Each structure stands twice: as C-alpha cells, then as structure tokens.
C-alpha positions in Angstrom: 9.4 -32.6 5.5 11.9 -35.1 4.2 13.8 -37.0 6.9 15.9 -39.9 5.6 16.6 -41.2 9.2 13.2 -42.7 10.1 14.6 -43.8 13.5 14.9 -40.1 14.6 11.3 -40.0 15.6 9.3 -37.1 16.7 11.6 -36.2 19.6 14.2 -34.5 17.4 13.3 -30.9 16.7 13.5 -29.8 13.0 12.4 -27.0 10.8 9.4 -28.1 8.9 8.5 -24.9 7.2 10.3 -21.7 6.3 8.8 -18.7 4.6 10.4 -15.4 3.6 8.4 -12.3 2.7 9.5 -8.9 1.4 7.3 -5.9 0.9 8.4 -3.2 -1.5 6.9 0.3 -1.2 7.6 3.3 -3.5 10.5 5.4 -2.5 9.0 8.5 -4.1 5.6 9.6 -5.5 5.0 12.3 -8.1 1.5 13.4 -9.1 0.5 15.9 -11.7 -2.9 17.6 -12.0 -4.5 19.9 -14.5 -7.3 22.4 -14.5 -8.7 24.0 -17.7 -9.6 27.2 -15.8 -5.9 28.0 -15.1 -3.9 26.1 -17.8 -0.5 27.5 -16.5 -1.1 26.2 -13.0 1.9 23.8 -12.3 -0.2 21.2 -10.3 2.9 19.1 -9.6 3.3 17.3 -6.3 6.3 15.3 -5.1 6.9 13.4 -1.9 10.1 11.5 -1.0 9.7 8.4 1.2 11.1 8.3 4.8 12.6 5.4 6.7 13.4 3.3 3.6 15.4 0.9 5.7 18.0 0.2 3.0 15.4 0.0 0.2 16.7 1.3 -3.2 15.5 4.7 -4.2 14.5 3.6 -7.8 10.9 2.5 -6.9 8.9 5.5 -8.1 5.2 6.1 -8.8 4.2 8.8 -11.3 0.5 9.6 -11.6 -0.6 11.7 -14.5 -4.3 12.8 -14.8 -6.3 10.7 -17.2 -9.9 10.0 -18.1 
C-alpha cells in the first residue's frame, strides 16, 4: 500500500487490502419441454425466486429443449 509518510512506521493501523464481491442469481427460471408422443402437452415449468434481498427481478433464465 502507498503511504507517503514513511515515518509512520508499522505501528499505525491502515487498510492494506479491500475487496468487494457480488453474486447475482436468477430471479426466475422458466423451462420448456417437449414430447413427440403427446405434442399438445404444455411442458412449461416456472419458478420465482425467494429471498431476493433487494435484487432486481429482471435476471431470468429460459431453457428451451435443444439437441
């Protein structure tokens, strides 16, 4: 850490490192499935997140069946 006062020595407490982390999780998940045996089967699942702790509700995951 930068300390312009070299006479302060090691006896003075200072912050030498500071780190901030944030973890973003989806606020809702929507999944869609398909079966060729019953083509009209809706197969749509939705789940809203709980305990978002002030997180915005715009972080969504949509999973559509693929190959």
